[in-house]
N, C-alpha and C positions, 0 to 999 in steps of 0.2 A: 260920249261914254255912257254905257248902260250901268245902272246900279242894281245889283242882285243881293239877295239875303238868303242865307241858309242857317238852319238851327238843328241842333241835336241835343238830346238829354242823355247823359251818361251816368250810370250808377257807380260813381267813383268820386272820391274827394277832389276838390278843385286843384290842389297842388299836383296830384298824380296826372290829371288830364292836361294841365298846363305843361308839365315836364315832358309827357309823352308826345303831345302835339308839336312842341318845338324841338324835341330831341335833346333836351337840356343835359341829362345825365347819360344819354345813350342815343347818338344820332340815328341809330337803326330804327327807333320808334317813329321818328319823323319820316324816314325813308319808306317804312312799311305803309303808313296811311296815304302818303303822297304817291305811292307806286301806281295808284289808279290813274293818275295823270300821265306818268311816264315810268316805266319799270326801272329806270336808272336814276330816278329823282333823288337829289340830295341838295345840300347847301354848303357854301363856303363863306365863312365870316362869322360875325357875332350877332347875337340877339340884343346886345346892349343898345340903349337909346343913343342915337346919333351915328351908330356903326353902319358901315357898308356891308351888305350881304348879297351874295349871288345865289340865285335859285337855278339849279343846273340839272340838265338831263342830256343824254346822248341820243341823237336822232338815228334814223334808219341807215344813214350813210356813215355812222360812227363819229359824227361831228358833235362836239360839245356845244350846247346852246342853252339859252334861258333868259332870265331877267336880272338886270342890275338894279338893286334896290337899297334903300336905307331904312333903318328902324327909326321911325318918327317918334314912337313912344313905346315904352315897355314898363307897365306896372305889374309886377310879379303877381300871378294868380288872378289878375283882374282884366287887363286890357293890353293888346299888342297892336300897334299900327305900323304897317309896312307901306312905304311909298316907293312905287316903281318909277324909275327914271331912265332906264335904258335897256338895251337888249344885248345879250351875249350871243355872238354867232361865230362858230369855229374858233373859240377861245379869244375872240376879239370883242372888246367892250365898245358898243356904239351908243352914244348918248345924244346924238342929234341926227336930224334927217326925217323924212316923211314916215318911215316905219315907227320910229321912236315917238314922233309927235302924237300918233294915235293913242299911245299908252302913257305919255308923259303926265306926271302928277296923278296917276291912278293910285288908289289906295286899296289895301286889303287889310281889314280890321277884324281882330278876334276879341270878343268880349266873353269873359268867363264869370258865371254866377252860380254859386253853390247854395242849395237849399235842402236841408235834411239829408245830406250825404249824396245828393244828386246834383251833378254839374250840368248846366246848360251852356253850350258854346254857341254863340251867334257869330256868323261870319258875314260881314258887309264887304262887298267886293265891287270895284269899278272894273268894267271890262269893255272891250270893243265889240261892236255889233256882230262881227263875224265869229266871236267866241261865245256869245250868249248861249246858244244851243249846246255847245260842248260843255260849258260850265254847268248849265242846268241838268245835264245828263250825268256828269261825272262828280261834281262836288258832293251831292248827297251820298254817292257810293263811297267817296273818300271819307266822309264824316262817319258813315256806318262802319267802315273799317277801323277808324279811330276808336269808335265806341266799343267794338269787339275787343280791340287791343287793351283798352283801359279796364274793361270789365273782366278780363281773364284772371 
């Protein structure tokens, strides 16, 4: 697994950035910034610590797919840790096998820090070698979209 880090400073209070990033009060805010990865990006489940959550999109063939994950930690307005442990392919959860083993126990962590009304979001991400280029290209675009959304 490769470890990547991305940061963005947003001129908005931390509670707004946290809520918009996770889609807490309105799932559409999550779907807007993550549309950079997949135009149909959404989630099913809860952001509560210990909860299962599915990160989903529809592929070119119209099949639903994504990641099967659990919320390892959620400290409101401070830190969220997502542990990926499976894949969703055509509505079927796959939690073992060679494709899953590449991702197993990979984490995606969000750290939120506010200073004088500006919130810095740091994303620490474990990814497979074949996704490094994709993440390096798209995560900054997604965070820029989140920034624009929060600053409107």
